C-alpha positions, 0 to 999 in steps of 0.5 A: 294435563293438570286442569281444563274446562269445557263449556257445554251447550246443547239444543241451540235451535238457531232461528229459522228465517221468517219467510216460509221455506220452499214448498218442495222442501216441506213435503216430508216430516219437515212440514210438521216441524215447520208448523211446530216452529211457527206455532210455538217453538220460535217463541221459545227458542230465542236469539236474545237468550242464546246471546245472553248465554254466550256472553256468560260463556265468554266470561267463563273463558273455558278451554273448549266449547262443546255443542251436543246437537240440534243446531238446526230445526228442519235440517235445511241447507240454509240452516246448516249454512247458518250453523256453520257460520255460528260455529266458525264465529265461536272458534276453530275446530281445535277449540270447538266441537259438536255432535249431531242431534235428531233435528240435524237429521230430521229427514234422510238426505245426502251427507254433503247437503247438510251435516258435511258443513259441520264436519270440521267441528265433528272431528272431520267426519266425512260420513255417518260411519266416521263416528265416533270421532276422537279429539284431544283436549289438554291431554283428555280425549273427547269422544263424539258419538252420533245418535242422529237418525231420520225418524217418522213424523212426531218421533224424536228417537235416536240410535247409536247402532251396533257398528258404532257401539263396537267402534266406541267400545274399542276406542274407549278401551284403547284410551283407557289403556293410555290412562286418558280422561275420556269424555263421551259427547252424545245428543240423546240421554243414556239414562232411563226416564230422562225423556219419553219413549218417543224421544228416547235413545233406542239402544241406550241399554246397549250403550250403558253396557259398553260404558260398564265394560270399557269405562269412561270418566264423563258423559255429556248430552242434551236433547231433554232441554233440562239441566241434570246431573246423573250417573251410570255404572262404570268398571271402576265406579259411577260415571257422571252424566251431565245434561245441558239445557237448551241454550236458547230456551226462554223459560218465561214462555214455556218449559225449563230455563235455558243455559249451559254447563261449565265442566272443570276437570283437574288432576288429583292423586287418585285420578281427577276431580270433576266439578260441574256448574249448571248456569241457567237463565230464568227468562229473556231479560233475566240474569243468568246464574248458577242453579246447581253444582256437583263435584266428584272424584273420578278414578284413573283407568288402569293404564297398560304398556 
């Protein structure tokens, strides 16, 4: 692998139909999320903003497209149908990947009734126990982690869980022995203070401990709706952590601007050079542009025979 690029999007919140969902489907946490959508979120998450972002993504001609969760709002069956159609329109699973977000697991329901529709883009996952998945991209390894778990009303927390953490550590160690460039894709932030506790990843400290022991070269996440570039400790030095903004958010209505991040990885003498360009849109009808750039040298993990 000499060079490859990833278009990283998150928190699409694809529009709900104008008609109200059947009352039977709203007898749960969905009711409060539906009220939030009707009162405010439908004005923030706009199809025209997402279309402008995707036009910019298309012009960048990245090698791979990653969506780090929250394609849906209420995790309704028809929303998963729309999310499946949207992903299929972007490309086949060998060029497009996704991990689930908290909105995609808003309520407890059978896998077949929801996230199974997105499985081809999630490494073919047939159940929550199938995470983490590994997908090879131009010689690198994308490791998809799920933090999507049903929670109580007004909570948007996530959890990796002990079993998945153990599988993740083994996977990262094996990929490290290969000398692979390891990209961890996850919905919730793994750093402190990125979101409030009611939205936080509950076992983020345990996940950071796994990364500190096993290593990774890059972490990509969403959930906060804020574009950000941070780092966490790794065994050979800091691991870059990149947050993508919501790809559909209209900053002219409320909150941070929508957009995406372009990540380019190139082989170097000591390992790899990682370049990140955050592309944001000031509001519907505005012009998308670069809001921040970041570059880092990432050492190669020690390969073993």
